C-alpha positions in Angstrom: 0.2 0.1 -0.1 1.3 3.5 -0.7 0.0 6.8 0.3 -0.3 9.7 -2.6 0.1 13.2 -1.9 -0.1 16.5 -4.1 0.1 20.0 -3.2 -2.2 20.6 -5.9 -5.1 19.7 -3.6 -6.0 20.3 -0.2 -4.1 18.2 2.5 -6.0 15.8 4.5 -7.8 17.4 7.6 -7.7 14.8 9.6 -5.6 11.2 9.9 -6.2 9.8 6.4 -4.4 10.4 3.2 -5.3 11.8 0.0 -5.3 8.8 -1.7 -4.1 5.0 -1.3 -2.5 3.0 -4.0 -3.1 -0.7 -3.5 -3.4 -3.8 -5.5 -3.6 -1.8 -8.9 -6.3 0.6 -7.6 -6.5 4.1 -6.4 -8.6 5.0 -3.4 -9.3 8.8 -3.4 -10.5 10.2 -0.2 -13.4 12.2 -0.5 -13.1 16.0 -1.3 -14.7 18.8 -0.1 -14.5 22.1 -2.1 -11.3 23.4 -0.3 -8.7 25.0 -2.4 -5.1 23.5 -2.3 -4.4 26.4 0.2 -7.3 25.0 2.5 -9.2 28.0 1.7 -13.1 27.2 1.8 -15.1 27.5 -1.4 -18.1 29.7 -0.7 -21.1 29.8 -3.0 -23.6 27.7 -4.6 -23.1 23.8 -5.3 -21.8 24.3 -9.0 -19.0 26.4 -7.7 -18.7 23.9 -4.8 -18.5 20.8 -7.2 -16.4 22.4 -9.5 -13.4 22.5 -6.7 -14.2 19.2 -5.7 -13.9 17.7 -9.3 -10.5 19.8 -9.9 -9.4 18.5 -6.4 -10.0 14.6 -7.4 -8.7 15.6 -10.8 -5.4 16.8 -9.1 -5.0 13.7 -6.6 -5.4 11.6 -9.5 -3.1 12.9 -11.7 -0.6 13.3 -9.3 -0.9 9.3 -8.8 -0.5 8.6 -12.5 -4.1 7.9 -13.1 -6.9 10.4 -14.5 -10.6 10.9 -14.5 -10.9 9.0 -17.2 -9.7 5.8 -15.2 -12.3 6.4 -12.3 -14.6 3.3 -12.2 -16.6 4.3 -9.3 -17.6 7.6 -7.4 -19.4 8.0 -4.0 -21.3 11.6 -3.9 -22.6 13.1 -0.6 -24.9 16.0 -0.8 -26.2 17.9 2.1 -29.6 18.8 -0.1 -31.1 16.5 -2.7 -32.4 19.8 -4.1 -28.8 20.5 -5.4 -28.8 17.0 -7.4 -29.9 18.5 -10.8 -27.1 21.4 -10.6 -24.0 19.0 -9.1 -25.1 16.6 -12.0 -24.8 19.3 -14.6 -20.8 20.1 -13.3 -20.1 16.3 -12.5 -21.3 15.2 -16.0 -18.6 17.6 -17.5 -15.6 16.1 -16.2 -16.4 12.2 -17.2 -16.9 10.5 -20.6 -18.7 7.5 -21.3 -18.6 4.9 -20.4 -19.3 6.4 -17.0 -18.3 5.3 -13.6 -20.5 3.9 -11.6 -21.7 5.7 -8.7 -23.8 6.2 -5.8 -25.3 9.7 -4.4 -26.4 10.2 -0.9 -28.5 13.0 0.7 -26.6 13.5 4.5 -27.5 15.7 7.3 -23.8 17.6 7.5 -20.9 17.5 5.7 -17.3 18.8 7.2 -17.1 22.5 7.6 -20.5 22.6 6.6 -20.4 22.4 2.7 -22.7 21.2 0.4 -20.9 18.1 -1.4 -18.2 15.7 -0.9 -16.9 13.4 -3.5 -14.8 10.2 -3.2 -13.5 7.6 -6.3 -12.2 4.7 -6.8 -9.8 4.6 -10.1 -7.5 2.3 -11.9 -3.8 3.0 -11.0 -2.2 2.1 -13.9 
């Protein structure tokens, strides 16, 4: 098992890695809308989703992978009313065949954000 770390995405805010490579897969921790410098992105779900997806992209690329190699995502929304706008931004980052996905509404997310996304990608 090998940890992946990049300064192009926010550093972990707890006892976890940005991502871990294991058995040919890359497990990327849930990303919230923080800039690489650690500043919270304010604004609507579109702005927050854009930052989250850019964070995922940076971590994947640092590991030698890419969004094109993502096989599964888990998406957390603080409000399911945000789903259409979230989906609009999310869809810009993937091409067919799209990754498998689970999207769930949660009561709250770290730092009061509206969205968090984690993913699993091929590491090769």
